[in-house]
N, C-alpha and C positions, 0 to 999 in steps of 0.2 A: 143472425150471424153466429151467435154463441153455440146454438144447436148444431149448425153445420160444421163448425170447427171441432166440436166434441165428437161428432160422428166420424169426421176425417181422422182424428187422432186414434179412434178405435178401429175403424174399418181397414185403414191402410196397413197397420202392423199385422192384423189378423190375416188379411189377404196375402201379405208378404210371406208369412209363416206357412200358409196353405200352399203357396206356390213353391216354397222351399221343400215342403213335404213331397210335392209332385216330382220335383227334380231329383230328390233323394230316392224316390221310388224308381225312377228311370235308371239311376245308378245301380240300385239293387238288382233290377232286371238284367242290366248289362253284365253284372258279375255272376249271374246265374241263381240269384235268390228270389224267392217270392216276396214282393214288397209288402203285401198285406200281412203275410206271416211275420215279416220283420217288424212291422208296426205293432202287431199284436204282442210280440215279444218285448218291444220297448215299453209298451204300456204296462205289461205284466211286471217287468223288472223295476219300473219307476213308480207306478201308482196302483198296481194290482192288489196290494194288501197293505195292512198297517206295517207289517214287517219290512216289506220292500220300500214302502214310502219313507221309512226312517233312513234308509240308505240315501234317498233323494235329499232329505233334510240335512243330512251330514254334509253332503256336497254343496248344498245351496248356501250354507252358512258363510264359507269364505267367498263365494261368488257375490253375495250381497255386499260384503265389506269391500271387496276388490272393485266392484262396479262403481263405487263412489269415487274412486281415484280418477276415473274418466268423466263421470257424471258431473261432479261439482265444478271442475274447471271449464266444462262445456258451457255452463251458464255464464261464464265470463268470455266466451268466444274462443277458448283454448282447446285444442285437440291433443290431449295427452294420452299416450298409450304405454306409459312406463309402469303399469300396474305390477307386472311380474318382478321387476327389479325392486320396487318398494316392498313387495311382499317378502322377497328373499332377504333383503336387508333387515326388515322387521323381525323375521324369524331368527336371523343370526344374532341380532341384538337381544332378543328375548331369551334365547338359549344361553347366551353369555351371562346375562343377569341371573338366570335361574341356577346355573352352575356356580356362579360366584357366591350367591347367598346360601345355597345348599339347604340343609335342614336346621341351620342355626336360627332361622327366623320363622315365625308361624307361616303356614302355607298361604293364608289369605294375603299376607303382605308380599310374599314371594310372587304370587300370581299377579298382584297389583303392580309391583315394580316391573315384572316381565311385560305386562301390558303397556306400561308407560314407556319402557325401553323400546318395545316394538313400534309403538306409535311415533316416538321421537325419531327413531332411525328412518322409518318410512316417510315421515313428514319432511325431514331434512333432505332426503333423497329427491323428492319431487319439488321441494322448494328451490333446489339447485336449477331445475328446469325453468321454474318461474323467474328466477333471477337472471338466467341467461336470456330469456325471452324479453324481459323488461329492460335490462341494462345494456345488453349487447345485440338485441334483435335477432337472436338465434331461434330458428324455427323450433317450436316446442315439440312437434311431432317427431322430428328427426332426433333431437337431443334426448327425448325420453326413451325412444326406441333403442338408441345406442347405450343408454345407461342400463337398460335391461341386460345387455351382454356383459357390461362391466360388473354388474351385481352378480351374475352367474359365475363369472370368472373369479370373483372374490370368494364366493361360496365354495367353489371347487378347490381353490388354493387353501383356504382355512381348514376345510374338512379333510383334505388330503395331507395337510401339513401341520401347522401350529396347533390346531384344535382337535386333531385326530385322536380318537380313543384307540390305544394299542390293541384292545380286544376286538376291534372291528376289522376283520381280516378281509372277507370277500367284498364287503360294501363299506367303504370308508365313511365314518360318521363321527360326530362329537360324542363325548360321554353322555349317557342317558340322564335325563332329569330324575330326581327322586320321585318315587311313586306318589308320595304325599303332595307334591307340588303340581301334579298333573290336574288339568281341568276334568272334573267329573261329569257324569251324565245327568240329564234332567231326570228326576225321580220317575220311575215307571217306564222309562224309555231307554233306547240305546243312543239317543241323540245327545251330543255334548252341549255344554252351555254356550259354546260359540254361536249357536243359532240365536240365542237371546241377544248376544252382542250385536249380531247382524241386524236383527229386527229393530233394536233400539237405535242403532246408528242410522238406519234408513229413515226412521220416524224423526229423529233429531235433525237430520239433513233436510227433510221436507220443511219442517217449521223454520229452520235457519234460512232457507232460500225464499220461502213464500210468506213468512210472517214476521220478519225482522227488518230493521233498517239496513243492516249489513247485506241481507239478501236482496233487498230492493236496489241498493247501490251496485251489487254484483250484476244483477240482471240489466240495469241501466247501462253499465259500462260494457256489458256483453253485446248490447244492441248496437252501440256506436261508441267505440273506444275514443275516437277523436272528440266527439261531442262531450263525452264524460270528462275529458281533460279540460276542455274549455269551460265546462260547468263547475270545475273546481273539485271534482271527485278525486280522492287519492288513489289513482290507478295502480301505482307501484305497490302500495300497501295492500290493496285488494288482491293483486296478483300473487304476492308472496303468501298472504294469509290463506287464500283459497287453495293454493298449491300445497301448503303445509297440511291443511286439514284433509285434503284429498289423499296425500301420501300417508298420513297417519292412519286412515281407514285401511289402506292396503297393508300397512305395517302391522296393524292389529290382526288382520287376516293371517299374516305369517306367524304371529304369536299363537293364534288359535290352532294352526296346523301343528306347531311344535308341541304345545302344551296339552292338546286334546287328541291328536292322532299319531304323530310320528314319535314323540318322546325324545327325539334328538334331531340335530340338523344333519341332513345328508342330501344326496342328489334328489331324493323324493320330494324335497321342499320345492323344487322347480318342476311342479307337476302340471302346470298350465292353468291354474285358477286365475292368474292375472290376465291372461289372454281371454279366458272365458268371461271375465268381468267386463272387458271391452264390448263384447257382444251384448251382454246384459244391458250395459249403459245405452247403447245405440238402439236396441230393440225397445227399451223402456222410454225412449224419447226424452232422456234426461229428467225423468220423474222418479224421485227416490222411492215413492210408494209402489209405483209400477215395477220398479226393479226387484221388489220382493217376489212378485208373481213370475216375472221372467226368470229369476234365479231358480225358482222351483222347476220351471220347464227345462232350463239348461242343466240343472242338477240331475233331473230325471234322465236326460239324454246321456250324461256321463255315467250314471249308475247302471246303464243297460249294456255297457261294453262287454261284460263277461258273458251274458246270456246270448248275445249275438255270435260270439265265438263258439260257444258250446252247442247251440241249437242250429245254427245256420252255416257254420264253417267260415264265417267272416272274420277277418282280423280284428283285434281289439281296437285298432286305430280307426275302424269304420265310424265310430261315434265322432271322431275328429273331422271326418269328411262331412258328416251330417251337420256338425257345428259350423264348419266352414261354409257350407252351402247356405245355411240360414243367415250367416253373417253377411255374405255377399248380397243376398236378396234383400235383407233389411237395409243395407247401405244404399242399394239402388232405389228402394222404395222411398228413401228420404228425399229424392229429387222430385217426387210426385206431389208433395204437399203444396197446396195452393195452385195446382195446375189442372186438376180434374174438374171438368165443368160442373159436375153434380154438387161439389162441395164449395163452389164459388158463390160469393154473395151476389144475389140478383139485385140490380138497382131498382129502387122503388119508382114506379111510374107516376109522375106528377100530372095532375089534371092540366089541360091547356089553360094558359093565362087568359083571363077575360080581356076582351078588347075594350079600350077606353070608349066611353059613350061620347058621341058627338053632340054638342049643344044644339038645341032646336034653332036658336037664332042664327048660328053659323050656317045651318042647312038652308034656312030661308034666304039668307043673303046670297048664297051660291046659286040658288035657283032664280 
C-alpha cells in the first residue's frame, strides 16, 4: 500500500504538469508562436546556464517562504490564500523598522529586527484569519482573500502619503534603506541570502509538522476537527499558532524583497509572489520539502518572461498565463487522488475457509 501511495503522490503531479505544458503549448500555437521554441526559450532563461539559473534562485526564495503561508494551515484543514497580503504587510513593517533604526545600530541587528518585524506583521495578519475562523466561523478562504486587498490598499496609501519619499517622483516609494542594511549576496553568486532563509524555513516546517508533537496534533486536528475537540486537543490554540507561523513566513518573504531586491517599499512589493506561493503549496501537496523543488520550477517560469517578449513577441504576462494553467490543472488533479484504479489498494485474496469435519459416528448414525 505504501508503495502505491508513494507512486500516486509522484505520478499525479508530474502528469498534471505535463498536461499543463500541453495546454500552454496549444495556447502558444493559438497566438502564433511555436510552442517548442517557446519551451526551449523558457528552459534557456530558467536553467540553461549558471548565470540564468541564479535568476531562477532569486525568484524561488520568496516563493518558498510564501508557499508556507498556504501549506502549513492546509495541514490543519484550512485553505488560506492571504499570502500576498501577509507579504505586503511584512515588507511594510520591515522597511519601517529599517528606516527607524537607520545606521545608528550595527547592520546585523538592523537586519535581525527587520526580519522580526516582518515576521510579526505577517503572522498577526494571518492570525486574524485564524481568529475569525475559530471564534466567528468566518470562511478562512474568503477572509484571507479580502485581507489581500486591504493590505494592498494600505501599501498604496502609505507609500503615496505618510511614508512617501519626496525624491520619488514618477514612482511613489518610501525612503530607501541604507546600503549597509541591505541583505548581501551569497559569496561567489548574485543570489541573495533570502534563498538560505527560504531553505531553512522549509526544512524547519517539515520537521515541525512531521517530527514533533505539535505537528502530530495539527495533522490529527486537520483529519477530523470535531473528533480532535472531543479528544481534548486545543483546536483554538492550534489554529492561531499555525496561522501565525504561516503568516510569519510570508512576512519574512516581504522583508527579503525589501532588504535584498527593492531597497524600499513601493508598488513593486505587490509583484505576485504571494499568489505564486499558493500554486507552489498545492503542487507540492503540502510537503515543505517538495515546495523547494516546485519553487524552483515556478521561479524558472517567472524568470523567463523577458525572453518570451524579446524572442517571440509574446507579452511579459504570458508567464502568468502559464502559471495559471498549471495552477488549474494541479487543482483538478487533486480530485484524482484515491480514485485511479492503478493506485488503489488491492484486497488480499484469502484462501477458502476449510469445511468442518463431520465425525464418523454421526455419519454412521445417519446411514
